[in-house]
N, C-alpha and C positions, 0 to 999 in steps of 0.2 A: 393747807391754805384755805382761807375763807372764800366763799363763793362771791361772785361779783355782786349779786343781790344783797349780800350782807354789807358790802362796802356802800352800796346805795342807801340801804336802811339806816346805817349808822351815820350817814351824812359825809363820809369821807369822799365819796364820789357824788357829784351833783349833776342833775339833769339841767341842760341849758339849751339854748338855741344852737343848732349846728354852726360851727365856725369853719367854713370851708377855706377862707383866706388864710387863717392861721394854720390849718391842717396842711395846705399845699406848701406853705413856707417851711413847715417842719419836714415834709417829704423831700423838698429840695435840699435841705440841710443834711438829711440822711443819705441822699444820693451823693452829695458832695463828700461826705465822710467815707462812704463806700469807695468812691473813686480814689480818694487819698490813700485809703487802706490798700487797695489793689496796687497803686503806684508804689507805695512803700514796700509791699511784699515782693514786687518785681525788682526793685532797685537797691534795697538794703541787703547786704550779705547776711546769710542765716546766723553767722556767729556774732553779728552786731545787732540782731533783732531783739527788741524788747517784747517779751511775750505778754506782759501785762498790758502793753499798748494794744496788742492784737485783741485780747479778750475785752478790754474796755471799749475799744472801737466797735467790735461786733455787738456788744451789749447795747451801746448807745444807738447804733443803727436800727436794731430790732425794736428797742423800746420806743424810739421816735416814731417808727411806722405804726406801732400799736397805739401810741398817743394820738397820732394823726387820724387814725380810723375812729377812735373814740370821739374826737372832736367833730368829725363828719357825722357820726351817729348821735351827736348831741349830749356827750358826757364830758365832764371835766374831773380828773382825778386829783387835782391839786398837785401835791408833790408825792403821792403814794405810788411808788413803783410796784408795790405788791398788788395794789388794785389793778394796775395796768396789766401785770402778768395774769391776774385772775380773769381779765377780760378775754384772754385767749380762748377760754372755754366757750364764750359767746360766739367767737369767730370760728369755732369748729375744730380747734387744734386738739390733738390727742393728749391724754393725761401724761404720757411720757414726755411729750414735747413741752408741756406746761411745767412739769417737774424740772426738766433740764433748764428751762428759762429761769425758773425760780432759783435753782442752784447757781446759775450764771449771775443772777442778781446778787446773791449772797457773796460770791467770790469777788465780784466787781466792787461791792462795798468794802470787802477786805483790802483790796488793792488801793482804794481811795482813802480809807480811814484808819487802817490797822497795819499797814506795811506788808501785807501778804504778797509773796512773790510766787507767780504761777509758772508752770513748766511748759516746755515746748509741746509735750504730748497733750496737755490740756488745751493749749492754744490751737493746736491742729484740730482737736475735737470740736472746739467752738467755731472754727472756720468752716468746718463741714456743716455744722448746725446752721450757720449764717447762709451758706450756699443753698441749703434745703428750704429754709423759711423765708428768706428775702423775697423770692418771686411770688410766693403765696401771699405774703402780707402786702406786697406792692400791688398785686392783682386785685386786692380788696378795695383799693383806693382809686376811685375814678376821677 
């Protein structure tokens, strides 16, 4: 994966005035999605659960928090999720966390565009990842 600086140099990511209002709106949306995911996990029987929904929701929640932090810091990645994942290095996340988030990005694209069906085991792994990263990302946004 390219470094965040490469995304900046190539013009994929643009430096801009921090957009706190938009960032806080995105955070609110991420929190709402997280609440809905938790409610769904509590109320939908396991045998009826859609594992792609779990993975997609976790990805959306995390990428929205990263996007919000970028906006607060004065960056706009346009529609480049890869650049947003790369920004995790700037935020101090480990290479293994960044690799897993990039893998999650890849599989989420598969569910959205190529009909990939994900397993319960992978969904459980992604839920654990969300539980670990959510408080850290949320704590970066004041």
